[in-house]
C-alpha positions in Angstrom: -36.4 56.0 -112.5 -39.7 54.1 -112.6 -39.9 50.3 -112.8 -41.1 48.8 -116.0 -39.7 51.5 -118.3 -37.3 50.2 -120.9 -34.4 52.3 -122.0 -33.1 50.8 -125.2 -34.3 47.9 -127.3 -36.7 45.5 -125.8 -35.6 41.9 -125.4 -37.1 39.4 -127.9 -39.4 37.0 -126.2 -40.7 33.7 -127.3 -37.9 33.1 -129.9 -35.1 30.8 -128.7 -31.7 31.5 -130.2 -31.7 28.3 -132.2 -34.9 29.3 -134.0 -33.4 32.8 -134.7 -30.2 31.2 -136.0 -32.1 28.8 -138.4 -34.2 31.7 -139.7 -31.1 33.8 -140.4 -29.4 30.8 -142.1 -32.5 30.3 -144.3 -32.5 33.9 -145.4 -28.8 33.9 -146.2 -29.1 30.6 -148.1 -26.8 28.7 -145.7 -27.7 25.2 -145.1 -27.9 24.2 -141.4 -25.6 21.5 -140.3 -27.0 18.2 -139.2 -26.7 17.7 -135.5 -23.9 15.3 -134.6 -25.0 12.2 -132.9 -23.1 10.8 -130.0 -21.5 7.4 -130.5 -23.3 4.5 -128.9 -21.8 2.6 -126.1 -21.3 -0.5 -128.3 -19.2 1.4 -130.8 -16.6 2.3 -128.2 -13.3 0.5 -128.7 -13.1 -2.4 -126.3 -9.3 -2.3 -125.9 -9.5 1.0 -124.1 -11.6 -0.5 -121.3 -8.7 -2.4 -119.7 -8.8 -5.8 -118.0 -10.7 -4.8 -114.9 -13.0 -2.1 -113.6 -10.2 -0.6 -111.5 -8.1 -0.1 -114.6 -10.6 1.9 -116.6 -9.1 5.3 -116.2 -6.1 4.9 -113.9 -4.1 1.7 -114.2 -1.7 0.8 -111.4 1.8 2.3 -112.1 3.3 -1.2 -112.2 0.9 -2.1 -115.1 1.7 0.7 -117.4 3.2 0.0 -120.8 6.6 1.5 -121.7 5.1 4.6 -123.4 2.8 5.4 -120.5 5.6 4.8 -118.0 7.8 7.3 -119.8 5.0 9.9 -119.9 4.4 9.5 -116.2 8.1 9.8 -115.5 8.3 13.0 -117.6 5.3 14.6 -115.8 6.6 13.7 -112.4 10.1 15.0 -113.3 8.6 18.4 -114.2 6.9 18.9 -110.9 8.7 17.8 -107.7 5.6 18.4 -105.6 3.6 16.0 -107.7 6.4 13.4 -107.4 6.3 13.7 -103.6 2.5 13.5 -103.6 2.6 10.4 -105.8 5.1 8.7 -103.4 2.9 9.5 -100.4 -0.2 8.2 -102.1 1.5 5.0 -103.1 2.7 4.5 -99.5 -0.8 5.1 -98.2 -2.2 2.6 -100.8 0.3 0.0 -99.5 -0.9 0.6 -95.9 -4.5 0.0 -97.1 -3.7 -3.1 -99.2 -1.5 -4.8 -96.7 -3.7 -3.8 -93.7 -0.8 -2.0 -91.9 -2.7 0.5 -89.9 -0.1 0.4 -87.2 2.3 2.3 -89.5 -0.2 5.1 -90.2 1.4 7.4 -87.6 4.8 7.2 -89.3 3.1 7.9 -92.7 1.4 11.0 -91.2 4.7 12.3 -89.8 6.4 11.9 -93.3 3.5 13.8 -95.0 3.6 16.6 -92.4 7.3 17.0 -92.9 6.7 17.9 -96.6 5.1 21.1 -97.9 2.0 19.6 -99.5 -1.1 21.5 -98.4 -3.6 19.1 -100.1 -2.2 16.1 -98.2 -2.0 18.1 -95.0 -5.7 18.7 -95.3 -6.2 14.9 -95.8 -4.0 14.1 -92.8 -5.9 16.6 -90.6 -9.1 14.8 -91.6 -7.6 11.4 -90.7 -6.5 12.8 -87.4 -10.0 13.8 -86.4 -10.9 10.1 -85.9 -7.5 8.4 -85.9 -8.6 5.3 -83.9 -11.3 4.5 -86.4 -9.0 5.0 -89.4 -6.3 2.7 -87.8 -8.9 0.1 -87.1 -10.3 0.4 -90.7 -6.7 0.0 -92.1 -5.9 -2.9 -89.8 -8.9 -5.1 -89.3 -10.3 -7.5 -91.9 -13.9 -6.6 -91.1 -15.8 -4.4 -93.5 -19.2 -2.6 -93.4 -19.6 -2.9 -97.1 -22.5 -5.3 -96.9 -24.4 -3.0 -94.5 -23.7 0.0 -96.8 -25.0 -1.9 -99.7 -28.3 -2.7 -98.0 -28.6 1.0 -96.9 -28.0 2.0 -100.5 -30.7 -0.4 -101.8 -33.2 0.8 -99.2 -32.6 4.5 -100.1 -33.0 3.6 -103.8 -36.4 1.9 -103.1 -37.5 4.8 -100.9 -36.7 7.3 -103.7 -38.6 5.1 -106.2 -41.6 4.9 -104.0 -41.8 8.6 -103.1 -45.3 9.8 -103.5 -46.6 6.5 -105.0 -47.9 4.5 -102.1 -48.1 4.2 -98.4 -45.6 2.8 -95.9 -46.9 -0.7 -96.0 -46.1 -1.2 -99.7 -42.6 0.3 -99.1 -42.1 -2.1 -96.2 -43.1 -5.0 -98.4 -40.7 -4.0 -101.2 -37.8 -3.5 -98.7 -38.4 -7.0 -97.2 -38.7 -8.6 -100.6 -35.5 -6.9 -101.8 -33.5 -8.1 -98.7 
C-alpha cells in the first residue's frame, strides 16, 4: 500500500467542530446556547472559606460540626483500612505538631504491623533518611526562610529569561532580598 492514498472519506480540514456544529444548528433552526460564564471569585460564598487557610478544604477532625462528624464516622465505619490509615496519619500529625521525633521509630513499627501498602511506601521513604526526618520532627529550626528566598530567586529568573543579561538579573535579585 502506498503512502498518501486515502481509502474512504477524506478528513475535513480547516473547520473546527464548533463551527460545524453552529452551521448545522443554523440549518436546523436550532438556536445555539449562550456559553455559560464562570462565577467570579467575589461571588463565591464567604462562609465556605472557613476561618483559616488550613481549613479551606480539610478542617481538623476536632473542628467538624455534628453533621460532618457523622459523615466522617460513617465513611470510616465502611472501610476499616481507611480508619487505620486515618489513625496513623493523626498520630504522625501529633508527632509533627508536638516535635516528638524520638517516637518516630515506634510509629513506624505500628504502621508496618498493619497491612496498608500506601503507608508502607511512605515509611520506606522516611527510612531512607531517618536521621534527617527525626531531626526535622524534633528541632525547632526550620529552613522555611531559605526555601522562600530560593523560590523568589527562581521566580525572578523565570521572569527575566531571554529579556536581559546577568547584570540586570543580579540587580533584581539583590533588590528583592
